[in-house]
Z-matrix of the N, CA and C atoms (Angstrom, degrees):
N
C 1 0.412
C 2 1.620 1 132.97
N 3 6.994 2 141.85 1 49.65
C 4 0.538 3 142.81 2 174.07
C 5 1.054 4 150.56 3 28.10
N 6 5.296 5 168.25 4 121.16
C 7 1.370 6 131.67 5 -77.26
C 8 0.860 7 95.88 6 153.50
N 9 4.487 8 165.37 7 37.39
C 10 1.265 9 68.98 8 138.15
C 11 1.450 10 123.41 9 144.66
N 12 1.310 11 120.70 10 -47.90
C 13 1.443 12 119.61 11 172.78
C 14 1.517 13 108.09 12 -94.17
N 15 1.293 14 117.54 13 125.61
C 16 1.453 15 121.17 14 -178.04
C 17 1.525 16 109.83 15 -81.33
N 18 1.328 17 118.14 16 147.42
C 19 1.461 18 120.37 17 178.26
C 20 1.521 19 111.21 18 -68.58
N 21 1.339 20 117.12 19 159.72
C 22 1.465 21 119.78 20 178.67
C 23 1.525 22 111.32 21 -58.18
N 24 1.308 23 115.69 22 151.90
C 25 1.462 24 121.34 23 -179.53
C 26 1.522 25 109.54 24 -68.59
N 27 1.319 26 114.80 25 116.51
C 28 1.467 27 119.29 26 -178.70
C 29 1.523 28 111.60 27 -118.23
N 30 1.302 29 117.08 28 6.88
C 31 1.453 30 119.30 29 -174.38
C 32 1.512 31 111.58 30 -125.08
N 33 1.318 32 114.83 31 161.22
C 34 1.451 33 119.91 32 177.12
C 35 1.520 34 109.87 33 -70.81
N 36 1.315 35 115.02 34 159.02
C 37 1.450 36 120.29 35 -174.36
C 38 1.522 37 112.23 36 -56.91
N 39 1.366 38 116.36 37 -42.63
C 40 1.463 39 118.31 38 -175.63
C 41 1.524 40 111.83 39 -71.01
N 42 1.352 41 118.24 40 -12.73
C 43 1.453 42 121.03 41 179.72
C 44 1.522 43 112.30 42 -89.83
N 45 1.329 44 117.48 43 -9.90
C 46 1.458 45 120.62 44 -177.08
C 47 1.526 46 111.24 45 -76.82
N 48 1.340 47 116.66 46 135.76
C 49 1.461 48 117.85 47 172.46
C 50 1.521 49 109.55 48 -70.07
N 51 1.291 50 116.41 49 146.45
C 52 1.453 51 119.35 50 178.84
C 53 1.527 52 110.39 51 -72.44
N 54 1.311 53 115.10 52 136.60
C 55 1.457 54 119.61 53 178.63
C 56 1.521 55 109.84 54 -84.79
N 57 1.325 56 114.30 55 141.78
C 58 1.463 57 118.56 56 174.45
C 59 1.522 58 108.68 57 -69.70
N 60 1.315 59 117.80 58 142.95
C 61 1.458 60 119.44 59 178.95
C 62 1.521 61 110.99 60 -61.41
N 63 1.318 62 115.68 61 139.54
C 64 1.457 63 120.09 62 -179.62
C 65 1.522 64 110.04 63 -68.05
N 66 1.333 65 115.03 64 133.14
C 67 1.456 66 119.49 65 178.32
C 68 1.520 67 109.90 66 -75.49
N 69 1.321 68 115.32 67 146.94
C 70 1.455 69 119.65 68 179.22
C 71 1.522 70 110.13 69 -94.46
N 72 1.340 71 115.34 70 133.85
C 73 1.454 72 119.98 71 176.22
C 74 1.527 73 109.54 72 -73.43
N 75 1.306 74 115.70 73 143.19
C 76 1.457 75 122.28 74 177.39
C 77 1.525 76 108.29 75 -108.89
N 78 1.332 77 118.06 76 125.85
C 79 1.473 78 119.35 77 -179.56
C 80 1.527 79 111.76 78 -65.66
N 81 1.321 80 115.18 79 149.95
C 82 1.462 81 120.31 80 177.84
C 83 1.519 82 108.96 81 -112.54
N 84 1.328 83 116.02 82 155.65
C 85 1.462 84 118.97 83 -177.22
C 86 1.531 85 111.04 84 -82.54
N 87 1.327 86 114.78 85 171.80
C 88 1.468 87 120.74 86 -175.24
C 89 1.523 88 111.80 87 -61.91
N 90 1.327 89 116.86 88 -33.75
C 91 1.460 90 119.80 89 179.65
C 92 1.515 91 112.42 90 -63.53
N 93 1.333 92 116.58 91 -41.95
C 94 1.466 93 121.02 92 178.63
C 95 1.523 94 110.18 93 -67.19
N 96 1.327 95 116.57 94 -41.48
C 97 1.462 96 119.79 95 178.89
C 98 1.526 97 111.01 96 -60.70
N 99 1.326 98 115.82 97 -41.34
C 100 1.464 99 119.76 98 178.12
C 101 1.522 100 110.89 99 -63.88
N 102 1.325 101 116.51 100 -40.25
C 103 1.463 102 120.66 101 178.25
C 104 1.525 103 111.19 102 -64.11
N 105 1.330 104 116.15 103 -40.48
C 106 1.463 105 120.03 104 178.77
C 107 1.529 106 111.48 105 -67.15
N 108 1.312 107 116.73 106 -35.31
C 109 1.472 108 119.48 107 176.49
C 110 1.524 109 110.43 108 -61.40
N 111 1.319 110 116.33 109 -42.04
C 112 1.463 111 120.27 110 177.89
C 113 1.528 112 111.16 111 -64.40
N 114 1.326 113 116.19 112 -40.00
C 115 1.468 114 120.33 113 178.44
C 116 1.529 115 110.26 114 -65.10
N 117 1.338 116 116.64 115 -41.60
C 118 1.464 117 119.91 116 179.19
C 119 1.530 118 111.26 117 -62.90
N 120 1.323 119 116.13 118 -39.51
C 121 1.466 120 119.88 119 176.72
C 122 1.521 121 110.33 120 -64.20
N 123 1.327 122 116.32 121 -40.99
C 124 1.461 123 120.00 122 177.56
C 125 1.528 124 111.27 123 -62.46
N 126 1.335 125 117.09 124 -35.49
C 127 1.470 126 120.83 125 177.85
C 128 1.525 127 110.91 126 -65.29
N 129 1.326 128 116.74 127 -40.53
C 130 1.464 129 120.27 128 176.76
C 131 1.526 130 110.96 129 -61.53
N 132 1.323 131 115.76 130 -44.53
C 133 1.463 132 119.81 131 179.77
C 134 1.523 133 111.25 132 -66.22
N 135 1.332 134 115.82 133 -36.91
C 136 1.462 135 119.96 134 177.68
C 137 1.523 136 110.81 135 -64.73
N 138 1.322 137 116.92 136 -39.04
C 139 1.472 138 121.11 137 178.31
C 140 1.526 139 110.58 138 -61.60
N 141 1.324 140 116.39 139 -40.93
C 142 1.456 141 120.41 140 178.64
C 143 1.522 142 111.21 141 -64.54
N 144 1.329 143 116.16 142 -40.06
C 145 1.469 144 120.11 143 176.98
C 146 1.526 145 110.71 144 -62.37
N 147 1.330 146 115.88 145 -45.59
C 148 1.471 147 120.07 146 -178.38
C 149 1.523 148 110.82 147 -62.54
N 150 1.327 149 116.37 148 -43.53
C 151 1.464 150 119.81 149 -176.78
C 152 1.519 151 112.48 150 -71.80
N 153 1.326 152 116.70 151 -18.81
C 154 1.467 153 120.30 152 176.52
C 155 1.532 154 111.63 153 -97.55
N 156 1.347 155 115.95 154 11.06
C 157 1.469 156 122.40 155 178.40
C 158 1.528 157 113.23 156 61.40
N 159 1.321 158 115.31 157 31.30
C 160 1.465 159 120.21 158 175.46
C 161 1.527 160 108.27 159 -89.89
N 162 1.308 161 116.74 160 118.23
C 163 1.459 162 121.21 161 -174.51
C 164 1.531 163 113.41 162 -62.95
N 165 1.309 164 115.87 163 -16.42
C 166 1.472 165 119.40 164 -179.17
C 167 1.526 166 111.74 165 -62.95
N 168 1.338 167 117.17 166 -14.34
C 169 1.465 168 119.65 167 -177.27
C 170 1.534 169 110.94 168 -63.84
N 171 1.308 170 117.35 169 -32.94
C 172 1.467 171 119.98 170 -177.50
C 173 1.530 172 111.38 171 -67.21
N 174 1.306 173 116.34 172 -39.63
C 175 1.463 174 119.83 173 177.12
C 176 1.536 175 110.18 174 -67.29
N 177 1.329 176 115.61 175 -41.26
C 178 1.469 177 120.04 176 177.96
C 179 1.525 178 110.54 177 -62.44
N 180 1.324 179 116.09 178 -40.09
C 181 1.465 180 121.54 179 -179.95
C 182 1.529 181 110.57 180 -62.90
N 183 1.311 182 116.19 181 -43.96
C 184 1.465 183 120.64 182 179.26
C 185 1.529 184 110.62 183 -61.06
N 186 1.318 185 116.76 184 -41.73
C 187 1.468 186 120.57 185 179.06
C 188 1.525 187 111.33 186 -65.36
N 189 1.332 188 116.80 187 -40.05
C 190 1.463 189 121.35 188 179.88
C 191 1.523 190 110.68 189 -62.57
N 192 1.321 191 116.49 190 -47.13
C 193 1.466 192 119.96 191 179.75
C 194 1.528 193 111.40 192 -64.03
N 195 1.324 194 116.59 193 -36.53
C 196 1.462 195 119.86 194 177.00
C 197 1.522 196 111.44 195 -63.87
N 198 1.338 197 116.70 196 -42.34
C 199 1.461 198 120.61 197 178.26
C 200 1.523 199 111.63 198 -65.72
N 201 1.333 200 116.12 199 -39.99
C 202 1.468 201 119.74 200 179.27
C 203 1.528 202 111.24 201 -66.41
N 204 1.318 203 115.64 202 -39.35
C 205 1.465 204 119.25 203 179.00
C 206 1.521 205 110.43 204 -61.07
N 207 1.316 206 116.50 205 -39.34
C 208 1.466 207 120.91 206 178.53
C 209 1.531 208 111.16 207 -64.24
N 210 1.323 209 116.52 208 -42.32
C 211 1.469 210 120.68 209 179.26
C 212 1.523 211 110.31 210 -68.19
N 213 1.326 212 116.34 211 -39.78
C 214 1.463 213 121.00 212 -177.18
C 215 1.525 214 112.12 213 -61.39
N 216 1.319 215 118.00 214 -35.39
C 217 1.467 216 120.96 215 -178.46
C 218 1.521 217 111.26 216 -54.96
N 219 1.310 218 116.77 217 -35.47
C 220 1.475 219 121.30 218 -176.28
C 221 1.525 220 113.12 219 -99.72
N 222 1.338 221 116.94 220 -5.90
C 223 1.478 222 119.69 221 -172.97
C 224 1.528 223 110.15 222 -143.09
N 225 1.330 224 115.74 223 58.94
C 226 1.460 225 119.94 224 -173.46
C 227 1.521 226 113.68 225 -73.80
N 228 1.326 227 117.45 226 -13.04
C 229 1.464 228 119.60 227 179.41
C 230 1.521 229 111.09 228 -121.58
N 231 1.312 230 115.07 229 31.94
C 232 1.471 231 120.79 230 177.89
C 233 1.526 232 109.08 231 -103.59
N 234 1.330 233 118.57 232 114.32
C 235 1.467 234 120.46 233 -179.02
C 236 1.525 235 112.89 234 -60.27
N 237 1.327 236 117.02 235 -28.35
C 238 1.459 237 119.93 236 179.10
C 239 1.525 238 111.90 237 -60.57
N 240 1.338 239 115.87 238 -35.76
C 241 1.466 240 119.85 239 -179.73
C 242 1.529 241 110.06 240 -69.22
N 243 1.325 242 117.47 241 -43.00
C 244 1.466 243 120.83 242 179.93
C 245 1.526 244 111.02 243 -65.44
N 246 1.331 245 116.45 244 -35.51
C 247 1.456 246 119.14 245 177.05
C 248 1.530 247 110.46 246 -65.48
N 249 1.325 248 116.64 247 -40.87
C 250 1.470 249 119.26 248 177.65
C 251 1.522 250 111.41 249 -63.34
N 252 1.333 251 116.92 250 -37.20
C 253 1.463 252 120.01 251 174.44
C 254 1.530 253 110.19 252 -61.89
N 255 1.335 254 117.08 253 -44.30
C 256 1.464 255 120.60 254 179.79
C 257 1.525 256 110.73 255 -59.87
N 258 1.320 257 116.34 256 -42.26
C 259 1.464 258 120.01 257 179.56
C 260 1.522 259 111.28 258 -64.47
N 261 1.324 260 116.33 259 -40.57
C 262 1.467 261 120.26 260 179.69
C 263 1.524 262 111.13 261 -65.48
N 264 1.326 263 116.73 262 -45.14
C 265 1.462 264 119.41 263 -179.41
C 266 1.524 265 111.26 264 -65.96
N 267 1.325 266 116.31 265 -38.27
C 268 1.469 267 117.83 266 177.99
C 269 1.523 268 110.66 267 -65.54
N 270 1.331 269 116.54 268 -41.10
C 271 1.461 270 120.53 269 178.61
C 272 1.526 271 111.32 270 -60.39
N 273 1.335 272 116.55 271 -28.95
C 274 1.467 273 121.80 272 178.90
C 275 1.530 274 112.27 273 -90.28
N 276 1.336 275 116.33 274 6.71
C 277 1.469 276 122.16 275 178.79
C 278 1.527 277 112.22 276 66.53
N 279 1.324 278 116.06 277 33.88
C 280 1.469 279 121.15 278 175.80
C 281 1.531 280 107.79 279 -110.79
N 282 1.338 281 114.93 280 79.47
C 283 1.452 282 121.22 281 -170.88
C 284 1.524 283 112.98 282 -63.37
N 285 1.327 284 117.71 283 -43.17
C 286 1.469 285 119.32 284 -176.62
C 287 1.524 286 110.90 285 -62.27
N 288 1.323 287 117.25 286 -38.13
C 289 1.465 288 120.05 287 177.82
C 290 1.523 289 111.02 288 -69.95
N 291 1.320 290 116.42 289 -38.05
C 292 1.467 291 120.18 290 177.29
C 293 1.521 292 110.22 291 -61.37
N 294 1.324 293 116.57 292 -44.65
C 295 1.464 294 120.62 293 179.34
C 296 1.525 295 111.36 294 -64.47
N 297 1.319 296 116.64 295 -39.92
C 298 1.470 297 121.30 296 178.67
C 299 1.525 298 110.75 297 -59.33
N 300 1.315 299 116.97 298 -45.73
C 301 1.464 300 119.81 299 -178.02
C 302 1.526 301 111.67 300 -73.88
N 303 1.318 302 117.42 301 -28.00
C 304 1.464 303 119.37 302 173.08
C 305 1.520 304 110.74 303 -65.72
N 306 1.334 305 116.17 304 -41.41
C 307 1.468 306 118.74 305 178.10
C 308 1.529 307 110.62 306 -59.80
N 309 1.319 308 116.98 307 -41.72
C 310 1.459 309 120.86 308 178.12
C 311 1.533 310 110.35 309 -64.57
N 312 1.312 311 116.47 310 -39.37
C 313 1.470 312 120.71 311 176.75
C 314 1.516 313 110.93 312 -56.78
N 315 1.336 314 116.56 313 -46.10
C 316 1.463 315 120.43 314 -177.28
C 317 1.527 316 112.40 315 -74.39
N 318 1.320 317 117.22 316 -25.25
C 319 1.472 318 119.22 317 173.12
C 320 1.525 319 110.51 318 -62.96
N 321 1.312 320 115.35 319 -37.93
C 322 1.459 321 120.12 320 -178.43
C 323 1.539 322 112.28 321 -81.71
N 324 1.322 323 115.83 322 -35.27
C 325 1.470 324 119.50 323 -179.82
C 326 1.529 325 108.35 324 -145.72
N 327 1.343 326 116.99 325 90.00
C 328 1.474 327 120.56 326 -173.56
C 329 1.525 328 114.45 327 -56.34
N 330 1.316 329 117.82 328 -37.91
C 331 1.457 330 119.58 329 -178.37
C 332 1.528 331 111.36 330 -107.71
N 333 1.308 332 115.45 331 48.92
C 334 1.458 333 122.10 332 175.81
C 335 1.532 334 106.32 333 -79.65
N 336 1.326 335 116.22 334 100.99
C 337 1.464 336 120.54 335 -170.04
C 338 1.525 337 112.44 336 -62.95
N 339 1.319 338 116.93 337 -41.42
C 340 1.466 339 118.97 338 179.60
C 341 1.530 340 111.15 339 -60.18
N 342 1.320 341 116.75 340 -36.75
C 343 1.465 342 120.64 341 179.57
C 344 1.524 343 110.90 342 -69.66
N 345 1.330 344 117.48 343 -38.67
C 346 1.464 345 119.83 344 177.69
C 347 1.527 346 110.64 345 -66.81
N 348 1.340 347 116.73 346 -38.11
C 349 1.465 348 119.64 347 177.22
C 350 1.527 349 110.17 348 -63.92
N 351 1.332 350 116.43 349 -45.03
C 352 1.460 351 119.43 350 178.27
C 353 1.526 352 110.79 351 -60.52
N 354 1.317 353 116.58 352 -42.42
C 355 1.462 354 119.84 353 -179.99
C 356 1.525 355 110.75 354 -61.20
N 357 1.334 356 116.22 355 -43.28
C 358 1.458 357 119.78 356 177.18
C 359 1.520 358 111.95 357 -61.49
N 360 1.331 359 116.44 358 -45.35
C 361 1.460 360 120.42 359 179.65
C 362 1.526 361 111.40 360 -63.83
N 363 1.323 362 115.64 361 -37.71
C 364 1.466 363 120.47 362 -178.81
C 365 1.536 364 110.42 363 -62.67
N 366 1.320 365 116.22 364 -48.54
C 367 1.465 366 118.42 365 -178.19
C 368 1.525 367 112.06 366 -72.18
N 369 1.314 368 117.04 367 -32.65
C 370 1.472 369 119.76 368 174.56
C 371 1.527 370 109.48 369 -61.44
N 372 1.318 371 115.91 370 -47.09
C 373 1.461 372 121.68 371 -179.94
C 374 1.524 373 110.95 372 -61.39
N 375 1.320 374 116.67 373 -44.58
C 376 1.461 375 120.63 374 179.34
C 377 1.528 376 111.60 375 -62.37
N 378 1.329 377 115.94 376 -43.42
C 379 1.467 378 120.39 377 -177.27
C 380 1.530 379 111.45 378 -64.87
N 381 1.322 380 116.88 379 -38.36
C 382 1.462 381 119.87 380 -177.97
C 383 1.525 382 112.09 381 -64.68
N 384 1.315 383 117.42 382 -22.88
C 385 1.465 384 121.62 383 -178.75
C 386 1.533 385 112.24 384 -83.36
N 387 1.328 386 116.73 385 -9.11
C 388 1.458 387 120.34 386 -176.86
C 389 1.524 388 111.62 387 -95.18
N 390 1.316 389 115.34 388 154.01
C 391 1.456 390 120.45 389 171.18
C 392 1.531 391 108.95 390 -67.66
N 393 1.340 392 118.31 391 151.82
C 394 1.480 393 121.34 392 -174.84
C 395 1.527 394 114.78 393 -49.35
N 396 1.329 395 117.90 394 -43.25
C 397 1.463 396 119.77 395 -178.34
C 398 1.522 397 111.21 396 -65.15
N 399 1.303 398 116.63 397 -46.08
C 400 1.467 399 120.35 398 179.62
C 401 1.532 400 110.45 399 -68.45
N 402 1.314 401 116.28 400 -32.44
C 403 1.461 402 120.79 401 179.82
C 404 1.527 403 110.20 402 -61.87
N 405 1.327 404 116.01 403 -44.56
C 406 1.470 405 119.67 404 -179.82
C 407 1.528 406 110.96 405 -63.17
N 408 1.316 407 116.37 406 -40.66
C 409 1.460 408 120.18 407 -178.14
C 410 1.525 409 113.02 408 -72.16
N 411 1.323 410 116.94 409 -25.23
C 412 1.466 411 120.31 410 -175.19
C 413 1.523 412 113.36 411 -69.50
N 414 1.324 413 117.02 412 -31.84
C 415 1.459 414 120.54 413 -175.22
C 416 1.518 415 113.45 414 75.58
N 417 1.329 416 116.83 415 6.51
C 418 1.466 417 119.94 416 -178.60
C 419 1.520 418 111.94 417 -62.83
N 420 1.347 419 116.49 418 -34.54
C 421 1.468 420 118.99 419 -179.67
C 422 1.528 421 111.03 420 -63.17
N 423 1.318 422 116.57 421 -40.22
C 424 1.469 423 120.55 422 179.63
C 425 1.526 424 109.99 423 -67.52
N 426 1.332 425 116.68 424 -42.00
C 427 1.465 426 120.49 425 179.28
C 428 1.527 427 110.94 426 -62.83
N 429 1.324 428 116.80 427 -41.98
C 430 1.466 429 120.51 428 178.81
C 431 1.522 430 110.59 429 -63.33
N 432 1.317 431 116.15 430 -47.12
C 433 1.470 432 120.22 431 -178.36
C 434 1.521 433 111.30 432 -63.74
N 435 1.329 434 116.72 433 -41.67
C 436 1.467 435 119.93 434 179.73
C 437 1.527 436 111.54 435 -62.46
N 438 1.329 437 116.40 436 -38.19
C 439 1.462 438 119.91 437 179.28
C 440 1.519 439 110.77 438 -63.64
N 441 1.328 440 116.36 439 -45.32
C 442 1.466 441 119.75 440 178.95
C 443 1.523 442 111.35 441 -65.65
N 444 1.327 443 116.67 442 -36.20
C 445 1.460 444 120.18 443 179.02
C 446 1.525 445 111.07 444 -64.69
N 447 1.319 446 116.91 445 -36.95
C 448 1.463 447 120.68 446 178.36
C 449 1.527 448 110.55 447 -60.43
N 450 1.320 449 115.83 448 -44.18
C 451 1.466 450 120.12 449 178.58
C 452 1.521 451 109.95 450 -64.89
N 453 1.305 452 115.67 451 -43.94
C 454 1.459 453 121.01 452 -179.13
C 455 1.523 454 111.79 453 -58.01
N 456 1.319 455 117.01 454 -39.36
C 457 1.459 456 121.28 455 -177.37
C 458 1.522 457 112.67 456 -79.50
N 459 1.340 458 116.73 457 -14.01
C 460 1.465 459 119.79 458 -173.42
C 461 1.527 460 113.69 459 -105.71
N 462 1.336 461 117.84 460 -10.99
C 463 1.463 462 119.50 461 -175.40
C 464 1.520 463 111.96 462 -113.88
N 465 1.340 464 115.50 463 150.13
C 466 1.458 465 122.21 464 172.82
C 467 1.524 466 110.91 465 -106.39
N 468 1.319 467 116.56 466 0.55
C 469 1.458 468 122.28 467 -179.53
C 470 1.534 469 108.87 468 -73.73
N 471 1.321 470 116.43 469 115.46
C 472 1.464 471 120.73 470 -174.95
C 473 1.532 472 112.03 471 -64.65
N 474 1.332 473 116.90 472 -39.13
C 475 1.466 474 119.20 473 178.62
C 476 1.520 475 111.07 474 -63.90
N 477 1.330 476 116.22 475 -40.74
C 478 1.463 477 119.74 476 178.92
C 479 1.524 478 110.68 477 -68.87
N 480 1.330 479 117.18 478 -38.73
C 481 1.462 480 120.14 479 176.04
C 482 1.531 481 110.29 480 -60.49
N 483 1.331 482 116.23 481 -43.20
C 484 1.465 483 120.21 482 178.92
C 485 1.525 484 110.67 483 -60.95
N 486 1.343 485 116.30 484 -41.34
C 487 1.459 486 120.24 485 179.16
C 488 1.521 487 111.39 486 -62.77
N 489 1.332 488 116.67 487 -39.95
C 490 1.462 489 119.69 488 179.57
C 491 1.527 490 111.18 489 -68.48
N 492 1.331 491 117.43 490 -41.81
C 493 1.469 492 119.33 491 176.36
C 494 1.528 493 110.27 492 -60.53
N 495 1.327 494 116.12 493 -41.13
C 496 1.464 495 120.12 494 179.62
C 497 1.534 496 110.37 495 -61.68
N 498 1.320 497 116.46 496 -45.00
C 499 1.468 498 119.16 497 -177.50
C 500 1.526 499 111.84 498 -72.66
N 501 1.323 500 117.07 499 -33.94
C 502 1.468 501 118.85 500 174.43
C 503 1.525 502 109.78 501 -63.27
N 504 1.324 503 116.08 502 -40.71
C 505 1.465 504 119.86 503 175.61
C 506 1.513 505 111.54 504 -59.28
N 507 1.326 506 116.51 505 -41.27
C 508 1.467 507 119.99 506 178.27
C 509 1.523 508 111.99 507 -63.38
N 510 1.337 509 116.32 508 -38.13
C 511 1.467 510 119.76 509 177.83
C 512 1.522 511 109.85 510 -60.97
N 513 1.331 512 116.37 511 -47.42
C 514 1.470 513 119.53 512 179.55
C 515 1.531 514 111.31 513 -61.55
N 516 1.335 515 116.29 514 -43.53
C 517 1.460 516 119.94 515 -175.65
C 518 1.520 517 112.79 516 -73.19
N 519 1.316 518 116.01 517 -48.13
C 520 1.467 519 120.54 518 -169.99
C 521 1.523 520 114.04 519 -87.64
N 522 1.326 521 116.39 520 -25.28
C 523 1.463 522 119.06 521 -175.38
C 524 1.520 523 113.64 522 -110.49
N 525 1.328 524 116.54 523 -31.56
C 526 1.463 525 119.51 524 -176.16
C 527 1.529 526 113.29 525 -110.04
N 528 1.331 527 117.46 526 -10.34
C 529 1.461 528 119.99 527 -178.57
C 530 1.509 529 113.06 528 65.04
N 531 1.321 530 117.10 529 26.90
C 532 1.463 531 122.94 530 -177.04
C 533 1.529 532 108.82 531 -101.60
N 534 1.342 533 116.14 532 90.16
C 535 1.461 534 121.08 533 -174.96
C 536 1.522 535 112.49 534 -67.48
N 537 1.322 536 116.56 535 -35.10
C 538 1.472 537 119.74 536 -177.19
C 539 1.530 538 111.32 537 -64.08
N 540 1.328 539 116.70 538 -50.85
C 541 1.462 540 119.71 539 179.69
C 542 1.529 541 111.29 540 -68.64
N 543 1.316 542 116.76 541 -31.30
C 544 1.465 543 119.92 542 176.98
C 545 1.524 544 109.97 543 -62.19
N 546 1.325 545 116.81 544 -50.36
C 547 1.467 546 120.75 545 -179.17
C 548 1.527 547 110.98 546 -62.14
N 549 1.322 548 116.86 547 -40.13
C 550 1.462 549 120.36 548 -179.61
C 551 1.522 550 111.32 549 -59.95
N 552 1.313 551 116.85 550 -43.15
C 553 1.470 552 120.31 551 -178.80
C 554 1.525 553 111.61 552 -73.59
N 555 1.318 554 118.32 553 -37.73
C 556 1.462 555 119.73 554 175.74
C 557 1.527 556 110.90 555 -62.84
N 558 1.326 557 115.93 556 -39.66
C 559 1.465 558 119.51 557 178.15
C 560 1.531 559 110.93 558 -63.88
N 561 1.331 560 117.06 559 -37.30
C 562 1.463 561 120.40 560 176.92
C 563 1.528 562 110.72 561 -65.03
N 564 1.323 563 116.91 562 -37.51
C 565 1.463 564 120.57 563 177.83
C 566 1.523 565 110.55 564 -61.07
N 567 1.319 566 116.09 565 -42.88
C 568 1.466 567 120.94 566 179.95
C 569 1.526 568 110.61 567 -67.31
N 570 1.330 569 116.58 568 -41.38
C 571 1.460 570 120.80 569 -175.60
C 572 1.521 571 112.62 570 -70.52
N 573 1.321 572 117.54 571 -37.74
C 574 1.470 573 119.38 572 -171.33
C 575 1.526 574 112.40 573 -80.64
N 576 1.330 575 117.84 574 -27.13
C 577 1.466 576 120.21 575 178.95
C 578 1.528 577 108.54 576 -150.52
N 579 1.334 578 116.99 577 75.98
C 580 1.471 579 122.01 578 -170.94
C 581 1.527 580 114.86 579 -56.34
N 582 1.335 581 117.65 580 -31.41
C 583 1.457 582 119.90 581 -176.57
C 584 1.510 583 115.05 582 -92.07
N 585 1.304 584 117.32 583 3.44
C 586 1.469 585 120.49 584 -175.59
C 587 1.530 586 111.92 585 -79.58
N 588 1.323 587 115.35 586 160.69
C 589 1.467 588 120.43 587 175.09
C 590 1.521 589 111.19 588 -62.02
N 591 1.341 590 115.79 589 -36.79
C 592 1.470 591 119.67 590 179.44
C 593 1.522 592 110.80 591 -63.37
N 594 1.348 593 116.44 592 -39.64
C 595 1.463 594 120.05 593 178.44
C 596 1.527 595 110.79 594 -63.87
N 597 1.342 596 116.85 595 -39.67
C 598 1.467 597 120.41 596 178.37
C 599 1.526 598 110.65 597 -62.82
N 600 1.336 599 115.20 598 -42.88
C 601 1.463 600 119.11 599 179.05
C 602 1.523 601 110.98 600 -66.36
N 603 1.340 602 116.21 601 -38.75
C 604 1.464 603 120.37 602 179.16
C 605 1.533 604 110.30 603 -64.56
N 606 1.329 605 117.47 604 -39.71
C 607 1.475 606 120.60 605 178.20
C 608 1.524 607 111.09 606 -60.83
N 609 1.331 608 115.66 607 -40.82
C 610 1.460 609 119.71 608 178.80
C 611 1.521 610 111.16 609 -61.55
N 612 1.326 611 115.95 610 -42.11
C 613 1.456 612 119.19 611 179.81
C 614 1.527 613 111.85 612 -69.94
N 615 1.324 614 116.32 613 -35.08
C 616 1.465 615 119.89 614 177.00
C 617 1.524 616 110.65 615 -64.17
N 618 1.318 617 116.74 616 -38.48
C 619 1.467 618 119.84 617 179.73
C 620 1.522 619 111.84 618 -69.87
N 621 1.343 620 115.15 619 -27.87
C 622 1.470 621 118.33 620 -176.15
C 623 1.520 622 113.25 621 -84.88
N 624 1.354 623 116.53 622 -11.94
C 625 1.470 624 119.37 623 -177.77
C 626 1.523 625 111.80 624 -100.55
């Protein structure tokens, strides 16, 4: 279920466009977070319905958007809400809307790790559905890898680092056909958190290559 770097400053100060002030994220309470978790789960289930050609997905989608709209009224500056919108739109195969809401999420919280992980997973998933030639042209593999790298550079959690190394390895193996870099990242996943689920998955992939 494709994050952004601005080019170096090459112009004089008076030639620079003025930047809009960064919006401040507003924290949400535990009740809203729980509600969003339920909505995110519903989006996953809706995606499964859509991909299995079950028409019930459209009704589920309408309900999800209605629930999100209700939450949004009270939490217009909560990045968690925008991320849930992105997940819902992606589940409905509306990529441009998903990307739009991800951009808003990052405006409110640039290093929102869950959002970067979702973005990486989204582009990985999209790339795997493409034929090799179209996959290379899409740039989805680079977007997925960059998202995982952002998380990797921002966290001290060893289990999460292992998960990112594992997924970066998958990007190299499954999308770029780069076995050397894939093995290197899987090995890092095993080394940094040997007892983690990500390390177990990385070991399986190492044995299969």
